[in-house]
Every structure is written in structure tokens, then in C-alpha cells.
C-alpha positions as CSV (number, residue, x, y, z in Angstrom):
1,X,0.0,0.0,0.0
2,X,1.3,3.4,-1.0
3,X,2.0,5.8,2.0
4,X,-0.2,8.7,2.4
5,X,2.3,11.0,4.0
6,X,3.8,12.4,0.5
7,X,0.2,13.6,-0.4
8,X,-0.7,15.3,2.8
9,X,-0.2,18.8,1.3
10,X,-2.2,18.0,-1.9
11,X,-5.1,16.5,0.2
12,X,-5.3,19.7,2.3
13,X,-5.3,21.8,-0.9
14,X,-8.5,20.1,-2.2
15,X,-10.4,21.1,0.8
16,X,-12.9,24.1,0.4
17,X,-12.1,25.4,4.0
18,X,-8.9,27.1,4.9
19,X,-6.7,24.6,7.0
20,X,-4.2,26.1,9.6
21,X,-2.0,23.5,11.5
22,X,0.1,24.6,14.5
23,X,1.9,22.6,17.2
24,X,1.6,23.0,21.0
25,X,4.1,25.7,21.1
26,X,2.2,27.7,18.6
27,X,4.5,27.3,15.6
28,X,2.8,27.2,12.2
29,X,3.3,23.8,10.6
30,X,1.1,23.8,7.5
31,X,-1.5,25.9,5.8
32,X,-3.4,25.0,2.6
33,X,-4.0,27.0,-0.6
34,X,-7.5,28.0,0.4
35,X,-6.0,29.6,3.6
36,X,-3.5,31.4,1.5
37,X,-6.3,32.9,-0.5
38,X,-8.3,33.9,2.6
39,X,-5.5,35.5,4.4
40,X,-3.6,37.0,1.3
41,X,-0.3,35.7,2.4
42,X,1.9,32.8,1.0
43,X,2.6,29.7,3.1
44,X,6.3,30.7,3.2
45,X,5.4,33.8,5.1
46,X,3.5,31.8,7.8
47,X,5.2,28.3,8.2
48,X,7.7,28.2,11.1
49,X,6.3,31.3,12.7
50,X,4.4,31.4,16.0
51,X,0.8,32.4,15.9
52,X,1.4,34.8,19.0
53,X,4.0,36.7,16.9
54,X,1.6,36.9,13.9
55,X,-0.9,38.5,16.3
56,X,1.5,41.2,17.6
57,X,2.4,42.0,14.0
58,X,-1.3,42.6,13.3
59,X,-1.7,39.8,10.6
60,X,-4.8,38.7,12.5
61,X,-6.2,39.6,15.9
62,X,-7.4,36.3,17.5
63,X,-5.8,32.7,17.5
64,X,-7.1,29.5,19.1
65,X,-4.0,27.7,19.7
66,X,-3.1,28.8,23.2
67,X,-6.7,28.1,24.4
68,X,-6.9,24.7,23.0
69,X,-3.5,23.6,24.1
70,X,-4.5,24.8,27.6
71,X,-7.9,23.3,27.8
72,X,-7.6,20.3,25.4
73,X,-11.2,21.2,24.1
74,X,-12.3,22.4,20.7
75,X,-12.9,26.2,20.4
76,X,-14.6,28.6,17.9
77,X,-14.1,32.4,17.4
78,X,-14.2,35.1,14.8
79,X,-11.0,36.5,13.5
80,X,-10.5,39.8,11.8
81,X,-7.5,40.0,9.3
82,X,-5.3,42.9,8.4
83,X,-7.5,43.3,5.3
84,X,-10.5,43.6,7.4
85,X,-12.0,40.3,6.5
86,X,-14.1,38.4,9.1
87,X,-13.1,34.6,9.4
88,X,-14.8,31.9,11.4
89,X,-12.2,29.7,13.2
90,X,-13.1,26.2,14.3
91,X,-10.1,24.6,16.1
92,X,-9.7,21.0,17.2
93,X,-7.0,19.4,19.3
94,X,-4.9,16.4,18.1
95,X,-3.5,14.4,21.1
96,X,-0.2,12.4,21.2
97,X,0.3,8.9,22.9
98,X,0.4,10.4,26.3
99,X,-2.9,12.4,26.0
100,X,-1.3,15.8,25.6
101,X,-2.3,18.3,22.8
102,X,0.3,17.8,20.2
103,X,-1.3,19.8,17.3
104,X,-4.1,22.2,16.7
105,X,-5.9,21.9,13.4
106,X,-8.1,25.0,12.6
107,X,-10.7,25.1,10.0
108,X,-11.2,28.7,8.5
109,X,-14.2,30.0,6.6
110,X,-14.8,33.6,5.3
111,X,-17.9,35.1,7.0
112,X,-17.9,37.7,4.3
113,X,-18.5,35.3,1.6
114,X,-21.1,33.7,3.7
115,X,-22.8,36.9,4.4
116,X,-22.9,37.7,0.6
117,X,-24.2,34.4,-0.2
118,X,-27.1,34.8,2.5
119,X,-27.8,38.3,1.0
120,X,-27.9,36.9,-2.4
121,X,-30.4,34.2,-1.5
122,X,-32.5,36.6,0.4
123,X,-32.5,38.8,-2.7
124,X,-33.4,35.9,-4.9
125,X,-36.2,35.0,-2.4
126,X,-37.5,38.7,-2.5
127,X,-37.3,38.7,-6.2
128,X,-39.2,35.4,-6.6
129,X,-41.8,36.8,-4.1
130,X,-42.1,40.0,-6.2
131,X,-42.5,38.0,-9.3
132,X,-45.3,35.8,-7.8
133,X,-47.0,38.8,-6.5
134,X,-46.8,40.7,-9.9
135,X,-48.2,37.6,-11.6
136,X,-51.0,37.6,-9.2
137,X,-51.6,41.2,-9.6
138,X,-51.7,41.0,-13.4
139,X,-54.2,38.2,-13.2
140,X,-56.4,40.0,-10.7
141,X,-56.1,43.3,-12.7
142,X,-57.1,41.6,-15.9
143,X,-60.3,40.4,-14.3
144,X,-61.0,43.6,-12.3
145,X,-60.0,46.3,-14.7
146,X,-62.5,49.0,-15.3
147,X,-62.4,49.8,-19.1
148,X,-62.0,53.5,-20.0
149,X,-64.8,53.1,-22.7
150,X,-67.4,52.3,-19.9
151,X,-67.1,55.9,-18.6
152,X,-70.2,57.8,-19.7
153,X,-69.5,61.3,-18.8
154,X,-68.5,63.8,-21.5
155,X,-65.5,64.9,-19.4
156,X,-64.1,61.2,-19.1
157,X,-64.9,60.5,-22.8
158,X,-62.7,63.6,-23.8
159,X,-60.0,62.4,-21.2
160,X,-59.9,59.0,-22.8
161,X,-59.2,60.5,-26.2
162,X,-56.4,62.5,-24.7
163,X,-55.1,59.4,-23.0
164,X,-54.9,57.7,-26.4
165,X,-52.9,60.6,-27.9
166,X,-50.3,60.9,-25.1
167,X,-50.0,57.2,-24.5
168,X,-48.6,56.8,-28.1
169,X,-45.6,59.0,-27.2
170,X,-42.8,59.0,-24.5
171,X,-43.9,62.4,-23.2
172,X,-43.9,63.1,-19.5
173,X,-47.5,63.3,-18.2
174,X,-48.8,65.2,-15.1
175,X,-52.0,63.9,-13.8
176,X,-54.0,66.4,-11.6
177,X,-57.0,65.6,-9.5
178,X,-58.6,65.4,-6.0
179,X,-57.5,62.5,-3.8
180,X,-59.3,59.4,-4.8
181,X,-60.3,60.3,-8.3
182,X,-58.2,57.5,-9.9
183,X,-55.0,59.2,-10.9
184,X,-53.1,55.8,-10.6
185,X,-55.8,54.2,-12.7
186,X,-55.2,56.7,-15.4
187,X,-51.4,56.3,-15.1
188,X,-51.6,52.5,-15.6
189,X,-54.1,53.1,-18.6
190,X,-51.5,55.2,-20.2
191,X,-48.8,52.6,-19.7
192,X,-51.0,49.8,-21.0
193,X,-51.7,51.8,-24.2
194,X,-48.1,52.7,-24.7
195,X,-45.4,51.1,-26.8
196,X,-43.9,50.2,-23.3
197,X,-46.8,48.1,-22.2
198,X,-44.8,44.9,-22.3
199,X,-42.2,46.4,-20.0
200,X,-42.4,47.1,-16.3
201,X,-44.6,49.6,-14.5
202,X,-43.3,50.8,-11.1
203,X,-45.0,53.2,-8.7
204,X,-43.3,55.4,-6.0
205,X,-45.6,57.1,-3.4
206,X,-43.7,60.2,-2.5
207,X,-45.8,61.0,0.4
208,X,-45.3,57.7,2.2
209,X,-41.5,57.1,2.0
210,X,-39.3,58.9,4.6
211,X,-37.4,61.9,3.1
212,X,-34.0,60.2,3.7
213,X,-35.0,57.1,1.8
214,X,-36.5,58.5,-1.4
215,X,-33.2,59.1,-3.2
216,X,-32.0,55.5,-2.6
217,X,-35.4,54.1,-3.6
218,X,-35.4,56.2,-6.8
219,X,-31.7,55.9,-7.8
220,X,-30.4,53.1,-5.9
221,X,-27.0,53.0,-3.9
222,X,-23.6,51.9,-4.3
223,X,-21.9,49.2,-2.2
224,X,-21.2,50.4,1.4
225,X,-23.0,53.8,0.7
226,X,-24.3,54.0,4.2
227,X,-24.5,51.8,7.4
228,X,-26.6,48.7,6.7
229,X,-26.4,49.0,3.0
230,X,-26.0,45.9,1.0
231,X,-22.3,45.1,0.2
232,X,-23.2,44.8,-3.4
233,X,-25.3,47.9,-3.6
234,X,-28.9,48.0,-4.8
235,X,-30.5,49.4,-8.0
236,X,-33.3,51.9,-7.6
237,X,-36.7,52.1,-9.3
238,X,-35.3,54.2,-12.1
239,X,-32.9,51.3,-13.1
240,X,-35.4,48.6,-12.5
241,X,-38.0,50.6,-14.7
242,X,-35.4,50.9,-17.4
243,X,-37.3,50.6,-20.7
244,X,-40.7,50.9,-18.9
245,X,-42.6,53.4,-17.0
246,X,-42.2,55.0,-13.6
247,X,-45.2,56.5,-11.8
248,X,-44.4,59.2,-9.2
249,X,-47.7,59.6,-7.1
250,X,-48.1,62.7,-4.8
251,X,-45.1,64.4,-6.5
252,X,-46.1,67.6,-4.9
253,X,-44.6,66.0,-1.6
254,X,-41.1,65.5,-3.1
255,X,-38.4,67.2,-1.0
256,X,-36.6,70.2,-2.6
257,X,-33.2,68.3,-2.8
258,X,-34.8,65.4,-4.8
259,X,-36.6,67.8,-7.1
260,X,-33.3,68.9,-8.4
261,X,-32.2,65.2,-9.0
262,X,-35.6,64.4,-10.6
263,X,-35.2,67.4,-13.0
264,X,-31.8,65.8,-14.1
265,X,-33.5,62.5,-14.8
266,X,-36.1,64.4,-16.9
267,X,-33.6,66.4,-18.8
268,X,-30.8,63.9,-19.5
269,X,-32.3,60.5,-18.6
270,X,-29.1,60.3,-16.3
271,X,-29.0,59.1,-12.5
272,X,-26.2,58.9,-9.9
273,X,-26.8,56.2,-7.2
274,X,-26.2,57.2,-3.6
275,X,-22.5,56.9,-2.6
276,X,-21.5,56.6,-6.2
277,X,-19.7,59.1,-8.7
278,X,-20.7,57.3,-11.7
279,X,-23.3,58.5,-14.0
280,X,-25.9,56.0,-15.2
281,X,-28.2,56.3,-18.2
282,X,-31.6,55.0,-18.0
283,X,-34.6,54.9,-20.5
284,X,-37.7,55.4,-18.3
285,X,-40.9,57.3,-18.9
286,X,-42.1,59.4,-16.1
287,X,-45.7,59.7,-15.1
288,X,-46.6,62.0,-12.1
289,X,-49.7,62.9,-10.2
290,X,-50.6,65.2,-7.5
291,X,-53.7,66.6,-5.7
292,X,-51.9,69.8,-5.0
293,X,-52.0,73.1,-6.8
294,X,-48.3,73.1,-8.0
295,X,-48.5,76.7,-9.2
296,X,-49.4,77.9,-5.6
297,X,-46.6,75.6,-4.3
298,X,-44.2,77.3,-6.7
299,X,-45.3,80.8,-5.3
300,X,-44.8,79.7,-1.8
301,X,-41.2,78.3,-2.6
302,X,-42.1,74.6,-2.0
303,X,-41.9,73.4,-5.7
304,X,-39.4,74.2,-8.4
305,X,-40.7,76.1,-11.4
306,X,-38.3,74.5,-13.8
307,X,-39.4,70.9,-12.6
308,X,-43.1,71.9,-13.0
309,X,-42.6,72.9,-16.7
310,X,-40.7,69.8,-17.4
311,X,-43.5,67.7,-16.0
312,X,-46.3,69.4,-17.6
313,X,-45.5,68.3,-21.2
314,X,-48.9,66.7,-21.1
315,X,-51.4,67.7,-18.4
316,X,-54.5,65.4,-17.6
317,X,-57.1,66.9,-15.3
318,X,-59.2,64.2,-13.7
319,X,-62.6,65.7,-12.6
320,X,-63.9,64.6,-9.2
321,X,-66.9,62.2,-9.2
322,X,-69.4,64.7,-8.2
323,X,-68.8,66.6,-11.4
324,X,-69.4,63.4,-13.7
325,X,-72.4,61.8,-12.1
326,X,-73.0,59.6,-15.2
327,X,-69.9,57.5,-14.2
328,X,-71.1,56.7,-10.7
329,X,-73.5,53.8,-11.5
330,X,-71.1,52.2,-13.9
331,X,-68.4,52.4,-11.5
332,X,-70.7,51.1,-8.6
333,X,-71.7,48.1,-10.8
334,X,-68.0,47.3,-11.5
335,X,-67.1,47.4,-7.9
336,X,-70.1,45.3,-7.0
337,X,-69.1,42.6,-9.5
338,X,-65.5,42.7,-8.2
339,X,-66.3,42.2,-4.6
340,X,-69.1,40.0,-5.1
341,X,-66.9,37.7,-6.9
342,X,-64.2,38.1,-4.2
343,X,-66.6,37.2,-1.4
344,X,-68.6,34.6,-3.5
345,X,-71.9,36.4,-3.4
346,X,-74.6,37.4,-6.0
347,X,-75.9,40.9,-5.3
348,X,-77.6,43.8,-7.2
349,X,-78.6,47.2,-6.2
350,X,-82.2,48.4,-5.6
351,X,-83.4,51.3,-7.5
352,X,-83.4,53.5,-4.4
353,X,-79.7,52.7,-3.7
354,X,-78.8,53.7,-7.3
355,X,-80.6,57.0,-6.9
356,X,-78.8,57.6,-3.5
357,X,-75.5,56.9,-5.1
358,X,-76.1,59.5,-7.9
359,X,-77.3,62.0,-5.3
360,X,-74.3,61.6,-2.9
361,X,-71.5,64.2,-3.4
362,X,-68.7,61.5,-2.8
363,X,-66.0,63.7,-1.2
364,X,-63.7,60.8,-1.3
365,X,-64.4,60.2,-4.9
366,X,-63.8,56.7,-6.5
367,X,-62.0,55.4,-3.4
368,X,-64.8,56.3,-1.2
369,X,-67.3,54.5,-3.5
370,X,-65.2,51.4,-3.8
371,X,-64.6,51.1,0.0
372,X,-68.3,51.5,0.6
373,X,-69.4,48.9,-2.0
374,X,-66.8,46.4,-0.4
375,X,-68.3,47.1,3.0
376,X,-71.8,46.6,1.7
377,X,-70.9,43.3,0.0
378,X,-69.3,42.0,3.1
379,X,-72.3,42.9,5.5
380,X,-75.3,42.4,3.2
381,X,-77.1,39.2,3.8
382,X,-79.8,39.6,1.0
383,X,-79.5,39.3,-2.8
384,X,-80.6,42.9,-3.2
385,X,-78.7,45.8,-1.6
386,X,-81.3,48.1,0.0
387,X,-81.1,51.7,1.4
388,X,-81.1,50.0,4.9
389,X,-77.8,48.3,4.0
390,X,-76.2,51.6,3.6
391,X,-77.2,53.0,7.0
392,X,-74.1,51.7,8.8
393,X,-71.8,52.8,6.0
394,X,-73.0,56.1,4.7
395,X,-76.5,57.3,5.5
396,X,-76.5,57.5,9.4
397,X,-77.3,60.8,10.9
398,X,-73.9,62.2,12.2
399,X,-72.1,59.4,10.5
400,X,-71.5,60.5,7.0
401,X,-74.9,61.5,5.6
402,X,-75.3,65.0,4.3
403,X,-78.7,66.3,4.7
404,X,-80.3,68.1,1.7
405,X,-81.0,71.8,1.8
406,X,-84.7,71.1,1.7
407,X,-84.5,69.0,4.9
408,X,-82.7,71.8,6.8
409,X,-85.5,74.3,6.2
410,X,-88.9,74.8,7.8
411,X,-91.1,74.6,4.7
412,X,-94.5,74.0,6.4
413,X,-97.3,75.8,4.6
414,X,-94.8,77.6,2.2
415,X,-94.8,77.8,-1.5
416,X,-91.6,77.5,-3.5
417,X,-91.6,81.3,-4.0
418,X,-91.8,81.9,-0.2
419,X,-89.1,79.4,0.5
420,X,-86.8,80.9,-2.2
421,X,-87.5,84.5,-0.7
422,X,-86.6,83.3,2.8
423,X,-83.2,81.8,1.5
424,X,-82.5,85.0,-0.3
425,X,-83.2,87.0,2.8
426,X,-80.9,84.9,4.9
427,X,-78.2,85.2,2.3
428,X,-78.4,88.9,2.1
429,X,-78.5,89.4,5.9
430,X,-75.5,87.1,6.1
431,X,-73.7,89.3,3.5
432,X,-74.7,92.4,5.2
433,X,-73.2,91.2,8.6
434,X,-70.1,90.0,7.0
435,X,-69.2,93.1,5.0
436,X,-70.5,95.7,7.4
437,X,-72.3,97.9,4.9
438,X,-75.0,97.5,2.3
439,X,-72.7,98.9,-0.4
440,X,-69.9,96.4,0.2
441,X,-72.4,93.6,0.5
442,X,-74.0,94.5,-2.9
443,X,-70.5,94.7,-4.4
444,X,-69.6,91.1,-3.0
445,X,-72.9,89.7,-4.4
446,X,-72.6,91.7,-7.8
447,X,-76.1,93.4,-7.5
448,X,-77.2,96.9,-7.0
449,X,-77.4,98.4,-3.6
450,X,-81.1,99.1,-4.0
451,X,-81.7,95.6,-4.9
452,X,-80.1,94.5,-1.6
453,X,-82.2,97.1,0.3
454,X,-85.6,96.2,-1.4
455,X,-85.1,92.4,-0.8
456,X,-84.1,92.8,2.8
457,X,-87.1,95.0,3.5
458,X,-89.4,92.5,1.9
459,X,-87.9,89.6,3.9
460,X,-88.4,91.6,7.1
461,X,-92.1,92.2,6.3
462,X,-92.9,88.5,5.6
463,X,-95.8,87.0,7.6
464,X,-95.0,84.3,10.2
465,X,-94.8,80.8,9.2
466,X,-97.5,78.2,10.2
467,X,-101.0,78.8,11.5
468,X,-102.1,82.2,12.4
């Protein structure tokens, strides 16, 4: 049988861990090739030298040899090298015939590499989860999407035509409208109708992300850019949306420092990740939305005028739901189908409910309508949604119902003419009290002073209401 001793070095070199063998006095006897790679030194620089001397010279800060020789027990520790690497040491004693520690064999692994592997695995898991979520979202959106052609109001029909025009281009679009009117819905409709529809669509809500994180979310960061940053860096949404569309919701909330960097992106299609000096080019279409009056924000110094003019290449105004009541019932029916399918129910609206929907002002716009209908679907136990089913959601006194003007007036025994005269008198009296003189009240209401005087005198002479 061929002896194994001549092959010891070769055997050690095929091991994936670093191997460091020292004797009971601490002298280095052998290291393998992997250890040379980990430590950045040749074996000639180590063999024959005491581990304690290497510590004093700063080659590394921790050794296990003295502890294991003293205790005769295996030991584990973390070692930092001169290069700043973190190494895990697992030391084991080798005993001689008399039971004394003759050698210490230490297995060495690079914690840095292991940390990188863990981060890569975590990143892959996150990516898979995002893909799974996106696939699920696309499937649900396909089923639940409200078609633009279903809008019946003149305002939305015109808006739909404008969407078709701007979608065919790469122009930056600014979408304006109150909270809840469906600005994100419009942004997604533009993306779906654009040549970029087969690429990614990303959304960043500028109002919900802390100011110190917005830059890294948008532009990414370089390796080691800040404490806790990934050792490999991270791409931002601009890079991830390269070739696709990036939707910046609530852009009026964007901090001033970020407005400058967004302007550079719009002008030059260039970004600089946090902690980097290298400029990166991206091809991304920007859609932005806000419920703020940006012109007033500019006057008050909270929004840059140059960014505003860059954004408003194409401007879409989405009117509130109260100004396009023809769209209320189609939307209500859409949300009823959506949530009835989700909660496995079959429901329809009673005519009184449809009338109530059309009459309501919907201060929360489409978002309020959708949330109300989901609540109704969850709580309704009958196949037909009645007015009574809305009581807990919308029409309770003091819980959301707005009383009509007719309900607030004392109309007993009065004709329409008398009711209007009474309202007119109250308005004129209120204007007189607010402005302090008949002349100023008349100017505010854009009528002659004599008209105000005559109508107030007639209101003062009116007979008392009710039985005489």
C-alpha cells in the first residue's frame, strides 16, 4: 500500500475550507491553498512562525492555539484579518500517545463570503416573491380592470381621447385631481396603451416614503454607501423600470433636494446612485400625479418652477366624481361585480340605492365609492342591496350622511316662491353682517345696492310661518 504522507499537502489543498495546523508551542506547521487565498499571504510567510507573533504584527487579531493547548477542548471564534476580513475559526486538538495536545487543526471560513451568499439568497427570495405577486396582480387586474370606454360622462370621454394621444408617445405626463379620483388608474391606462406596455410599471408614493430614503429608492445606492447598505449595492426604481414606466404619485410631496435630481433625470435621462460618482443612463418614462396646486406651491417656494414645466408636457385633469355623475353607476356596478366575486356572493342594487349613489357628493371620490361597496358586500345578507344596508356605512345621521337643503328648512305651509325668498333674505342678511355695509354687501354679491335694500325690506315684512 502506498504511503499517504507524501500527499498530505495535496489533500489539504483540495479542501474548500482554509486549514491552519500549528503545534503545542504555537508554531505554524502547515496551511493549505484556500487559507493562503483567505489571508492574502503565501505559506512561506507563515510556516515556522508562532501564531502569537503574527497577532502582535497585526496579521490577525485572534488565535485559538493557546486556548486549545491549555484546555484540550475544541474552540470557535471570529478572527479579523489585516485586510478587514471576518473569518470563522473552528479549532480542534490532536493528542499524542500520552494524552497531551500535540497539534491544533483550525478550519477557517470567510464570514464575508457567507454573508454575501445569504444576502444573495435573500435577494433571490425577494425577487421570486415580487414576481409571484406581480403575476397574481396582473391576473387579478385583468379580471377587475374597469375599461375606460365604460365611462359615460363627457369629461371622461374627452379624457380618454387625450389618453390615447399621449400614450402613443414617450412624453412626460402630469395627472391632476383630488384624492381618490383614480390618478393611478389613469397612469396604468397610459402605460397599457403605450409602446412600453410589455415592460415594467413601477410606482413610488412620494408621500409615504421617509425623506432620507426617497433618493435611494429612486436612484439606488452603491456598495457600502451607508451603514446597513448591501455590500453589493442596490438598483433603484429608475434602473428597475429601465425601458418601462415609472409613476411618481403625490409628486407635490417631493423634497426640494430630490426635485433637483428628478429634474436631471427628466432632462438627461441620467442618474447617480447614492454613494457613487458614476453617472448611469436610463430609458424610463415618467408619469406624475398630485392633488396639490403646484402653481401655488411654486409661489410659496415649495416646488421648483423648472421641474413643474418639465413635468407638464402633457397635463390630464381628472374631474371629481361629483362633477361626472354619469360615471357613478357604471363604477358602482363594476365594484359590486368585483367584490361579489371576491366574497362569493350574488348581489344587485335596488333602484333606491342607485338614486342615492347618484345624489351623494362623494367627497372621497372613487376610493370612497369602492370602499363603501366592499363594506356593503361584506355585510349584506340579502341578494338585493337596499337603502337599509347603507345605514351603517353612509347614511346614518352624524355618520356621513349630508342632509339636503330642503331638509334643513322649515317649509311647512310655504310655497316655493316663499321658500326662495326666505333663503334669499338669509343670504343677504349674512352678507350684510359679514361686510358691514349695504354697499360692500352689494358689491360682493354683484347686485345693485337698491336691490339688496328692497329684498331685505321685503324679507323683514314677511308673515310668520304656520297657523295664524
